N, C-alpha and C positions, 0 to 999 in steps of 0.2 A: 755295197750296192748289189753285187751279183747274188749274194745270199738272199736279199729281199726279193729279187726277181724270181729266184727259184722257189721261195716260200709262197709267193703269190701264185705262181703257176701250179704248184702242188695243191694249193687250196682250191683252185678252179677245177682241177682234175678230180679231187675228192668230191666236190659238190656235184659234178657231172655224173660220176659213177654212182653216187648215192641216189640221185634223182632218177637215173636210168634204172637202177635196181628196183626202186619203189614203183615206177611205172610198169616195169616188166611183170611184177607179181600183182599189180593192181591194187596197191594200198597207198594211203597217204604216208608220207615220210615219217610223221610223228607217231605212226603205229608200228614202226619197225624197231628192232633191237640190233645194234651193231656189236658184234663180239670180236675181240681181237687182243693181240699181245703187244702191240706197238703204241706207246703213249703219244707218238707224233703222227700217227695215221688214223687208226680206227676211232679212238676216243674223240679227237677233234672233228672227224667226219660225222659221228653221231650227233655231237653238239650242234654242228652246222645245220643238220637236217632236223633238229629238235626231236631226235630219236633217243631211245634208251641206250646209254653207253655202258657196255659190259666189258671189263678188262679181265683178261686171264693172265695170271702171274707166272706163266711159263713162256718160254721163247724169248723174244726181244726185251720185254719189259717185266722185270721182277716186281712184285707187289710194292716194294719199298720205293720204286722210282716215281710213284704217284704221291708220296707223302708230302713233298715240298711244293706241289702244284697249288695254285689258287683254286678255290672251290669250283669256280666256273670251268676249270680245265680237268677236273677229276672225273673219273667214271662214276656213274650212278650206282654201279654194283661192281665190286672187286672180288674175284674168286681166285683160289689158289691154282686151280686147274679145270679143265673141261669136265672132269669127273664130278667136281663139286657143282658145277653149273647143271649138269645132267641130273644130279640128285635134287637140286632145287626145282627144276622144271617138272620132274616126274613125281615129286612128293604129293601124296594125297592132300586134298584141300580140306 
């Protein structure tokens, strides 16, 4: 029971932080991308806000930790590191 209460509280905090960030920069949440290395924090936060979920395979979550997740909990984009994300973002169109 305690674990369920903690998860519920964290979900509320994630939603609050996400909504606050979107309001602060003046965009709709679905226009944001959330980049992170924690499969239990940033990816669920992005999904909650209908934003683009980008997982970086360094830090807390290695790329393999997303393999067993259901499709609705996986990131939209999985990169090995921030350098790979930078290359994608700065590539000529």
